[in-house]
C-alpha positions in Angstrom: -6.5 9.2 10.0 -4.0 9.9 12.7 -1.3 7.3 13.3 0.1 6.7 16.8 3.6 5.2 17.0 4.0 2.8 19.9 7.3 2.8 21.9 8.2 0.7 24.8 11.5 -0.1 26.5 10.1 -3.6 27.4 10.7 -4.7 23.8 13.8 -4.2 21.7 14.3 -0.9 20.0 13.9 -1.1 16.2 17.1 -2.0 14.4 16.1 0.0 11.3 13.9 2.9 10.2 10.5 1.6 11.5 8.3 1.7 14.6 7.8 -1.1 17.1 4.1 -0.8 16.2 1.5 1.7 14.8 -2.0 2.3 16.0 -4.4 3.2 13.2 -8.0 3.7 14.4 -8.8 0.7 16.5 -6.1 -1.5 14.9 -2.5 -2.2 16.0 0.1 -3.2 13.5 3.2 -4.7 15.2 6.4 -4.9 13.3 8.1 -8.2 13.1 10.0 -9.2 16.3 13.1 -11.3 16.4 14.5 -12.8 19.6 16.4 -9.8 20.9 16.7 -9.3 24.6 15.3 -5.8 25.2 17.9 -5.0 27.9 21.0 -5.9 25.9 19.8 -5.8 22.3 21.5 -9.1 21.7 20.0 -12.3 20.3 19.0 -14.7 23.1 20.8 -18.0 23.5 19.0 -21.3 23.0 17.1 -23.3 20.5 14.2 -22.1 18.4 11.8 -22.7 21.3 13.7 -20.2 23.5 13.9 -17.8 20.5 10.1 -18.1 20.0 9.5 -17.4 23.7 11.5 -14.2 23.5 9.8 -13.1 20.3 6.4 -13.6 21.8 7.4 -11.8 25.0 8.5 -8.9 22.9 5.2 -8.8 21.0 3.2 -9.0 24.3 5.2 -6.1 25.6 4.3 -4.0 22.6 0.7 -5.1 22.7 0.5 -4.1 26.4 2.2 -0.7 25.8 -0.6 0.1 23.3 -3.4 -1.1 25.6 -3.9 -4.5 23.8 -3.4 -8.1 24.8 -2.9 -11.4 23.0 -6.7 -12.0 22.9 -6.9 -8.9 20.6 -4.6 -10.4 18.0 -6.5 -11.2 14.8 -3.5 -12.1 12.5 0.1 -13.2 12.8 2.8 -14.0 10.4 5.6 -16.4 11.3 8.9 -16.3 9.4 11.1 -19.4 9.8 14.6 -20.0 8.5 13.9 -23.8 8.8 10.5 -25.3 8.4 11.7 -28.2 10.5 11.3 -25.7 13.4 7.5 -25.6 12.8 6.4 -28.0 15.6 8.7 -26.4 18.2 7.5 -22.9 17.3 3.8 -24.1 17.5 4.4 -25.6 20.9 5.4 -22.2 22.3 2.9 -20.2 20.1 0.0 -22.2 21.5 0.7 -21.1 25.0 0.2 -17.5 23.9 -2.6 -17.8 21.3 -4.1 -21.3 21.8 -7.4 -20.1 23.0 -7.9 -17.2 20.6 -6.5 -18.9 17.5 -5.8 -15.8 15.3 -5.5 -16.2 11.6 -1.9 -17.0 10.7 0.6 -17.4 7.9 3.9 -19.3 8.2 6.6 -18.6 5.6 10.0 -20.1 5.1 12.7 -17.5 4.4 16.4 -17.7 3.4 17.6 -15.6 6.4 16.5 -13.3 9.2 18.2 -10.3 10.8 21.0 -11.0 13.2 20.9 -14.8 12.5 17.5 -15.3 14.2 15.7 -18.5 13.4 12.2 -17.0 13.9 10.4 -13.7 13.4 6.7 -13.0 14.2 4.5 -9.9 13.4 0.9 -9.4 14.3 -2.2 -7.3 13.8 -4.5 -6.7 16.8 -8.0 -5.1 16.9 -9.7 -3.4 19.8 
């Protein structure tokens, strides 16, 4: 099966040897996004809510570039440095996925790239 690599300048460029996303058949696999500003490549200022907002905007940009939208997301994974941030992340997350309620996992991790507090990846289906 042919893989299509998704590239958009409306989301941060990968900071390693991976794609922003890959389309395989009618499924889109988005790499984990951290709260990097796509224009500067720098971590956004602010609390975990502001970081979550940037992460989800980055994911939405990738989804859009591939012809998908948040309603197509079937699974997300959230990585948190501090589980005390769970409620604040949920508050922002619900604005993007509240109606569609994709399946989700939330995992506590020791650290994330560039000192981010949150990272989210997703799988979408057409």
